[in-house]
N, C-alpha and C positions, 0 to 999 in steps of 0.2 A: 702330830707333833710331829714337824720331819726330823731326821738325823742331824745332828749338831755340824755333821760334816758335809751336808747337801741344803737345800733349801729348798721352799714350798713348789716347785717346778715336779719335783719327786713324787708330790701327793696328789696334785691339783685335779689330774686325770682320776682317780679315786673317788674323790670328793665330788666329782660330776657323777659320777658311776653310782654314789650311792645316793645322792641327791634323784638321780633317776627312779631310784629305790624309794622316795620317801624320806629318806635320813636325814634330817637338817643336820648341815655339816659348817663347822668352822675353819677355817687353817691359819695357824698364827704363824709370823715369819720370825723365826727366832735367831734370824742371823746379827744383826747387830748385838746382840748378845755374847757372841764366842770369841770377839777378838781379842781381849784384854784379860788377862787372869786378875781374880778368884771368877772363871768360867762358871761354875756351879750355883755360885751366889748370884752372880750377876742373871742367870739364865732363870731361876725359880724367881727372884725378884721382880724380871722381866715380864713373865710370865702371867705372876699376880697383877702386875700394873694393866698389862695389855685384855686380861679377860676382865677384871673390873670396869674399864673402860667402855669395853662391848657392851656390859650390862647385860652379860648372858644369864638367862634364869631357867628353871624347869631343871629336873635331872640330866646332869651332864656327865658323859664317858668319856672316859679319855683314850684317844688310840695313841700308840707311840711306834715309830719306823725305825730299824737298825736302834742306833746310838741314843735313840730319845728313850727307849725302852725302861734303862735302870732308872732315869728320873721321873719315872711317869707317878709313884707314891709322893714325892716332894712336890711334886705338880697339885695332886689332887689335893694335898695339905694346906694349900693355901686359899681352898674354898671354905667359907664358913661352915657351908652344911655338908662339904664332903663332895667328892664323884659318887656317882650311881657305881661304878666300874672301870675297869683297865682292860683295855685289849694291845698284847703285845704284837707286833705286825711286823716277823721276820725280825726280831729284836733280843737284845738281851735283857735278861732279869734282873730285878733289882739285886743290888751289892752292899747295902749300907754298910756305910763307912768305908769300902774299899773301893780301889780306885780302878781303872781302865787297865792300868800296868798291871795290876794285882791279878786280873781275869785274864790274859793272853799270852802267849810263848813269849819267852824271854827275847828271842830271835826277833820276834817283829816289832818289840818296844824299842831295839836296838837300830833294825834299819828304819825306823823312821825317826829316830834321833839323827841317824846319819844324812837322812835326804833332807832335814830342816835347815832351813836358813833362817839365823838372828832370832831365836827362839821361835820360830813360826811354822807348822806343818806347812808342805805343799798342799794343794786342793785335793780333793779326796781322790781323782781319777788320775792325780800324779804321783800316787803312792807307789803304784806298780808298774811294770811293764811287761805286756802292753796293758795300754789305756782299758780299762774293763766297760769303759760306757760305750766303746764304740761296737764291743760284740754285744753288750745287753739292750743296747737303745739303737734300732734300727734307724726311726726317725730321725733324721738330721738336723731337723730344727728342733722337735724336742731336745737332742741329746745337746746341741748348743747352750739351748736356755737352762739344763741342768749343768752344765759344766760352769756356764757362766756365773751360775749362783752360788756354787760350793765355795765356803769360804775359807781361808787360811785360819786354821783355831791355832792359837798358841800349845806348842809342845807341852807346857806346866799343867793343860789341860788332864793330859793323859796321867799327870800323877797326883791330880788332885783326888783327895778322899770324897767318894761319893755322899749324897745326903743322908744322914741316918735316919732315915725316917721309913717305917715298916708301912705294908699293906696287907690287909685281912677280909677284904671286902671281894664282892665278886669281880672275878678275872676271867680272862680266857687268851689263847695264843692261835695265830694264824702263820706257820712256818711255809715259807716261798721256796727256800733255798737250802741247799746240803749244808751250807755254814754255819746252819742255824737247827740241826739235827737234834744238838744236847740239849739246846736250850727249850725245845718241844717237848722232848722226854721229860726236862724235869719241870715245866708246867704240868705235863698229863701227870706225874707221880705226886704234885701238889692237888691235884682232885681238880684242875681247870679243864674247862672243854677247849679240845684242840683241833684245829683243821687243818688238814695238811694238804697244798697245792704242787701238782708237779709244772714249776712256774723257775721265777728267776728274782734275785733280791729287788730290783726295777719294776716287779710286773705291776706296782702299785701304778706305775705311769705307761708301762706299754700294754700292758693288758689288764685294767681295771676292774674289766666287770664280773670276772671270776672271783676276784677276792673280794669284791664288794657284797658278792652274794655267800662267800663263807663269813664275812662277819656279819652280816643280818643273820646268817643261822645261828653263830654264836651270841647274838644277842637273844635269841628267841629259848636257846639251852640255858643260857644266865639266869634270865628272869621269868623264865616258866615254872611255876612250882612243881613239883615231882607229885605225882596222881597218889591220892590216899590208897593204903592197902588195907585193903576191908578183911 
């Protein structure tokens, strides 16, 4: 699942790299669900509809990048048999019942409120100066695709309480950037397996093979029973 502030292009190269490693991968386009409040409710409902229409079967593991991370338990809760596990990919951890605004510095929310127009946030790459995509994505065609897909999300989304759903199943964390050091440490404190890469937030698109390798390593660690001690 891509960030609510980006689109599938931010993960498509990673999906291809996972396929090369023998992992069947499905990318959902969640952008139509983030254009009007209540965003969380619409996102979770749309996720349930799309996955039902896709007739997915077998053990399903959910991977959430960036802002999709806090939504993973609610997404998993839509499956009748639940999800096999969750992987947080340079992502925020769940904060059930709390909003995005509750989890970030107050000056960041104030900045985004100031740059919003008519209740809509600008596209993610326009939140700050200079444009972070220019530094993170060297390939002009890929950069343009990611930029064009970024939706204008309602400011109200940042104030909505996140779904009050807990997760106690298998989980893992892949850290790509310094921005998520604290989240990776929190995941490790929960006993989750963690992989840390010397990369950046959009390495999912620009350098996907090491990210895919880290995910496959996590899968092995998450689902291999520990050896018996005799």
